[in-house]
N, C-alpha and C positions, 0 to 999 in steps of 0.2 A: 485459247490463245498460246498455251505453256509449251504446245507441239512447233510455236513460231518460231523464227528469230524473230528477233524482237528489232524494228532500225530505229536507228539512230539519225539525231539531227543533219549531221554532217553527212550521212550516207544517202540520203533520198533529195534530190532537185525539183523545184515543179514552178510550171511558168504556164501561165493562163494564156491559150490560146485565143479560146470569142467566147461571148457570153448571149444570148441569145435567149429574149424571155425569162424562165427558171432554168435555162439548161447552161450549166457550164463543160467549158472544153478545156481539159488541164494535159500539158504534157509532163511526164512523169521518170526522170531517171533514178534508176540503182546504181548507186556506187558499186565499183567491184567487190569490195570489202563484206556490202550486206548478200551481194550474190553467191559469194566464197560460202558467206555464214548458211544462205537456205542451201546451198548444197550441201554440206557437211548435214544439218539437220535432216536432210532430202535421204541422203545416203541412210541415216540412222533408221530412220523409218521404211526406208522400204528391207533394211536388214533384219526387220521386226517381225515384216512377214515373208520374208525370203524362203524358197524350200531348194533343197537341193541334194544331190543322193551322197548320203555319205555324212551329214549333217541333220541336227535335230533343229527343225523350224526353228525361225528365229539367232539360230544361232550361226549360221554362216559365218567365216571371216568378213570384216572390211576391202577390204581390198581384192577377195574373189567379189563379194560383193559387186564396188564397182567396176571390178571388171566385165561382169555379166547381164550386170542389168542396168547399163546406160539408157535405156532409153524414159527406164521405170523412173532414172533418179532424174532425169532431168528435167522430166514433166514434173516432178514433182516442186521441183527445186522452183519452175518457173511459175506454180504456182502460187507458194511460201510467197517470191518477191514481189510479188503482182497484189498479192493480201499483204505482204507487211510496207509495202510503198505504197499504196494504195492508201491504205490507211494513214500512215504518217502526213502523205499529202495533202487528208484534209485537215490533219490536223494545223501544221505550216501554213495553211493558204487560211486556216478559219472558216472555209465554206459551213454553212447549217446544211448539210446534206438530210434529205425526206427521205432519200432511197440508196438502196446498195451501188454502188458508184458502176459502169459496165464503162468493160474496156473496148474502144471504138476503134483502134489501129496498132497493130504491136507485127513486129517481123521475129519471129522467133527461128529463124535461122541463122539471126548473128548470138541468139542465147547462150552464153558457155561463161564457166569458171575464167576468173580473173577479167573479166571484163565487164564495161557497164550497160547496161542494157535498158532501153527507151522504150515508152506505150505511152497513148493515149487513151483516158477514160473521159467519159462524161458524165457529168452530175447534175440531179437534180436541185434544186436548192429552195428556198419556202423564199417566197415573194416578200420584197422587200417596196413598200408603202405610205406611205401616211398618212394615216385614215383621217377620215373628213366627215363630215355631213351627219356626225351623228349624235348630237344636240338642239333640243327644239325641232324634234322630226313630228310634224304633222298627224294626226290618226285621228282618225272616225271611231268614238267605242260605240258596239251596238247596241243597244240596251240589254238590261240584265230584268226587266221588270216583266211578271209572267199574271194576267190578266186573266178575269174570271172568262171570257169570252174561248183564251189559249186552254182553258182546260179541259172549257167544255166542250173545244174541239178535238183536245186529244182523249178525249172518253171517250166521245163521238168514233174514233178511227177503233179506239178496244171494243167497243160494240159492235163495230163494223164485221173487225176481225174474230168476234164469238159470232156472231148470226151463223144459221142453221137453216135448212134446208126441208120445206112441210109441203106434204101434197096439196092442189088448190082442192077449191068446194069440186064436189060434184057435179059434173055437168060446167064446166067452167071451158075457156076457149083459151086457145094461147095468147098472151100480151105481148108487149115488147118488154117487159121487166122479168118475162119466168123464164125458168129453167127448165128445159124439156130433153124426156130421155126418149129417144125415136132409135128406132132398127131401121137400114136403108139399103137398098141393093143398085147396082146401077147397070145398063148392056151401052155396048157399043155394035150399032150395026147390028141391032137385032140379039146381039149377042150376049148373057149375061157373063159378067167381069168380076172375081171375087175383090179382084183391086180396088174394087169401087164400093164394095159394100164395109159394114157395118151395125153391130148388134151391139146397140144398149151404150152408145156414143148418148153424151150429157152436152145439149146444146142454150149460151147462153146467146139469150136472143139480144141483148143490148150488147152484144161485142160482135166482130168480124167473124168471120165463120171458114175454115180451110173450103168447104163445100161453098160456090159461090151462088145463092140463089134459095138454096135451103132454108133459111129464117125466115124467109118471101112466104115459101111454100106453106112451111106452116102454120103458119102467121092466121091466128082465126077458127085455126082447127082444131077439135074436141077429142080430148083422150079415144084411142082409139081408132080416129079416124085415120088415111089416108089422101097420101096427094102426089102428084106426079111434078118433076120440072126436070129441065135440060139444062145443064151446064156445060161449058167447053175448059174443056181437061186437056191434056195432054194434043196440041193439034187438032181436036178432034170433037165431037158432040159426045153428050152420054147421057142416056137416059134415065132419071131416077124418079126409085119407089118407095116413099117415106112413110112411115108410118107415126103417130104420135101413141108413146107406152105412158108418159107418166107428165104429168104436167106440174112443177114446182113453183111454189114462192118463196124467197128469201124471206127468212122472218129477224130481224131485228133484237136481240134482248131489252127489255127498258132498265132504266137505271133506278135501281131501286136494292134497299137493303136488302130485297134477294140474291141480287148477283154481290154484290159487293160483299155478300159472307160467301159466294161461291169464289170472290179475289180473293180468300182470308180476313176480309176486313170487318170489322164488328157492323156498321153502315155507314151509306153512303157520305155522308159528313167525311168520314174518317179518308176514304177512298179519294175523297177532294183533294184533303190536305195531304194525304202523303204524295200523290198525282201532285200536286202544285208543289211540293218541295221539292221534289225530284229534277219539273222543268224550272224551277229557281238555279237549282243546282248545274244540271246541263247548261242553261242561262248564259250563267257567271262562265264556267268552265269554255264554251263556246266565244263569249265574247272575249276572253282571258288568249285562247288562239288567236282570236282577229286581229287582237292589237299589236301580237308579236310579229304573226306576218307580216303586217303590214309596216311595224318598223327593217324585218328583212331586209322584205322589197325596197322599201326607201333605202338602207347602207348597201344592197348590194348593186343598185342602182349608182348609188356615187362615189363607190369607189370601184372601178374598173382595173383592173391591175391581173398580171398572166399568172398564170397558175402552173405547176408543176406536169408535165404532162405524165410524166412518167407515173405518178402517184394517181393522177385521173385514172388512167388507164388500170391504175392494181384493182381499185374500188370499185371500178366500172366493174370490171371482172367479176370482184364477187359479188356487186349488185346481183348481174348476170347468173351466176350459178345461182344464189339463194331464188332467185326469182322460178326459177328451173327446178332447183326443190320444192318451192312450196306448188309449183305448177302440177308436180308429177308426184307428187307426197313423196317426196324423199327417193323415188327410183331413179334410174340414169340412162335415161333414153337418151339412143345418138341421133343427133340432130346434126345437122348441114350447117356448116360455114357461114354463110349465108344466112340462116335461119338468128344463127348467135352472133352474128353480127348486127341482125336488123336490132335484135331482143339490146345487143351495146347502145348502136343511137340512137336508140327512146330513153335508155338510163343515164346515158353522158349527162347530159343539161342539166338531171336534179341531182350527182353527184358535182358536180362544177359549180353547182349552188351552193351544198351544205359544204363542200370543200373552203367556199370565198366565205362565209358567214363563219366558219369556224377559225380561218386567220384574222377574220371583223377583228371578233369577240376578241381574238388573243389581244390583240393591236389595241382594242377600249382598254381593257384591262392593265397592259401594262400604261398606257395614257395615264389611266385614270387611278393606276396605282390600286386596283380591287384583287386582292388576291385572299383565296381562302385560308383559312388557319385552326390549327391544330382543336382550338375550341368549336369550330364552325363544325368541321368532320366530329368533333362527340357533341357534339348537338343533334346533328341528324341521325348517329349511331343510336340515341337517346329515343327521339322522336321512332324509330323503326322500335327499339325494344318496346318502348311503349304499346305501340300498335299491335305488336304480334308476340308478348308475351311468352306464349310458350315455345317459339320459334327463335330463342335466345340463341344458342350455340352456333345454327346456320346463319343467324343475322350475324352475329359478331365474325364468324370465319368469314363470311362475304366484303363485310367491309375492311377489315385488317389483309384477305390476300387480292382484292380489287380499290387498295387505297388511293392509288393514284387516281382511279376512273371517280371517285364517289370524288374525289376533290374538286375533279375538273368539272362536274354538273354542277359542285358549286358553286365554283369558281363565274361557270358560264351564268345562270342563275342569279347572280350577283353584279353580274354585265346588266342582265337585260331589267333588271330593277332598277339601276342605274340610268335606263336608257329608258323607261318607265315614267321613273319617276322627274328627265327632263325634256321629255315629248309636250307636242300643245296636244294634248286630246280634249276633244271636244264631242 
């Protein structure tokens, strides 16, 4: 700001023209004294970069600069006037702007020295509302209890995941639960077509097939046997010949000490104990997340207010950019405006919800005088250091460099602790 003329209170007049939702339109007038100061500063700034034959860069005399660089000086002066007048107008109007104001109307043909200059600017401000419905929120809490049945069900899923395929006994026929390795070829109108052929395809007899009729054709067949069948594909009939190469069955390991040791545990009891502890921890975390979501849903439902449209759009575009970055692995694909618009429409409701909750949490913190303190920040730092003592330097740097973010997180936690303690939980 040192390169700008600093506007005084008496050099800027402001008048509110309209307010719709969170958007305020102001008429701002810069008095001649401010305009002239900005012209003087613009002259010095242009001189610092001016180059003319016979003079060193930045050393062209002011009177020559003023005579030969009029468009540059005027453009720079207009920019300085708008910046300074806008800043002073926000200060005088006491508006809580959430985004930089935007000039919406200005007649630069009237801009010049010794004359006042007026323009209109649009300002997105924080919503004004009285927070309500945050005490006594009805919440249904999920059970955090993990039964023996739950543990056994989870372990059965682990066993299924560790299953393997083994060959069926000699002479076995293909059944509904087998996995069969086949090779097949297809012909259309008597002509073989590689498009409909496969060598060594694994068929799960219990699941739908890409080639209709394949599973039915080989059911009951033995290893080495061939079968024929027809299938309707591509608006025609394809004649298939399929041969059974191998018949396999899925073998699930037994839950015993040997399996437990393969998983890194002394015995089955230790495995079950660890699984139960992990499931209880996850159940608790899931229950807490669900409680918070129910509280958030209730707050959003009770507190309907306009959001700053510019802020919504800003965070929506950030969300779109982050989504595209993740989806394309950090590359920068050329997407059509229609695709970007479609992404934005999908993400905007989530952005609006997050912003609304943020404003509500802030309002509750003010209403209930909940505020993170230096002691809270220090306790959070000590907790982080205790959990990762080898990262002391990095942790301290993070906590100091991003202190405001840490304090905001602590503050939000205090609000939700308050909300949960005042909720009607069953």
